[in-house]
N, C-alpha and C positions, 0 to 999 in steps of 0.2 A: 751510428750506423744505421741500425734498423729504422730509425723515422724516415732518413734519408730513401731506404727501398721502397718503404711502405708509400712515401707519398711520390716516388717515382711510377710506380704502381698503380696508384690512386689516378695520377695525371693521366698515365697511359690509357687506363680502362674509360676514362669522360670524354679523352679526347677521341676513342675510337668511337664510343656513342653519338657522338654530334658530329664524326664524319662521316654517317651513315647519310645517304642522300635518298630523297623520295624519287623512285622510278616511274610509279606511275598512280592514278588517283582513283577512287572506285565509291561509289554510291553503294551504301548497304543500309537502305531505307528499312526502318519498322513496320512498315504497312504497306500496303498493294495500292492505295489511292490516298489523297490528300481529304482532309474536309475544310469545308467552308466555314469562314468564322473562326477559325482556330489558328495558333501559331502552330505550324506542321515544322519538326526537328529533321534537317536534311543531315544523314550523318554521311561523313566521307571520310574514309581512312585513305592512306598513305601506304603504299607498298614499298619499304626500303629496299636499298643494293644489298643488304646482306640476306634478303627474305622473310624479313619479320614484320608486320604491320604495325602502323602507329594510327592513332585517331587524330583529325584534323580540324581547326576550329576556325573561323572567321578570321584568328591572326594568320592564319598559316592559305587560305585560301579565300580567294574572290569570289563572291557567286552572282551570281544574273539571271534576272527573269524579266521578260518582257511586261507580263501582264499581271504578276503580283508584285510584292515586296519584300524585302528580306531585313532581318534584325538580328544580326550575327548568323547562327546557323537555323535560324527560324523563318520558314518562307510563310509569310500571312497573306492569307487567302479570305476576299471580303465575302461576307455573307451573302451577297447580292450579287457573285461571281457566276457569269453567262456560260463562259468557256466548258468543255468535256476535258481539259487537260492543259498541262502548261508544259515548256520548255525550259528546264534549268541547265544551267552552265557552271561548272565550278572552275577556275584556274588558280595555279597554283602559284602564290605571289612573289616567290623567289626563284622560279622558272614557268614562265609564262606557256613555253613550249609543251606544258602540262597540262593536261585539261582536260575534260570531259564533260558530254553533254546529254541530255536524258528526255524523254518525255515520262511524264506522271499524270498518270489521270486523278480525275476529281470525283470525290464518293458523289453519288448521284442517290442512292437510296437512304432515307433517313434512318439514324439508329432506334433499335427498337428497346421498349422500357426494360431496363434491369428486373430482376427480381427481387421482392421483397425480404425483409431480413426470414419472416415466417415462411415464406414460400421455400427460402434455403434451406432452415430449420425443419421443416417438415419433408424434404426431399421432394416438395413438388416440381414435375420436369418446367422449363422455362418457357413459359407463354412465346410461339413467333414474334407477333406485332401487335401489343395492345390498341393502335391505332386502326386496325384493320378490322 
């Protein structure tokens, strides 16, 4: 009898988890701009009908960008990219009426050099940009 009750409780809990639907989707980017010549991870989260959040992947979302290509959740910006921004769209596969579209800027200034191990160990302040 206990096994039947436990099985029922487990089945009810699992069906409740999977019964939740994604009401809306949001971009939660790790950066304020994308880098050329790199795979830039586009983080999309779905807000469920119970108020909880769930990370979404390319299995859940179809990505679109007219000026760059996607590989899974990663937007690949070519090294020779000339535009200053891209328009990215994400559409929920199981409900195409749920989608989001955003403009994301491309990083213009190059990254500066990182401090050396010796500079870190000695506590020397990081130099702004050794290339200038």
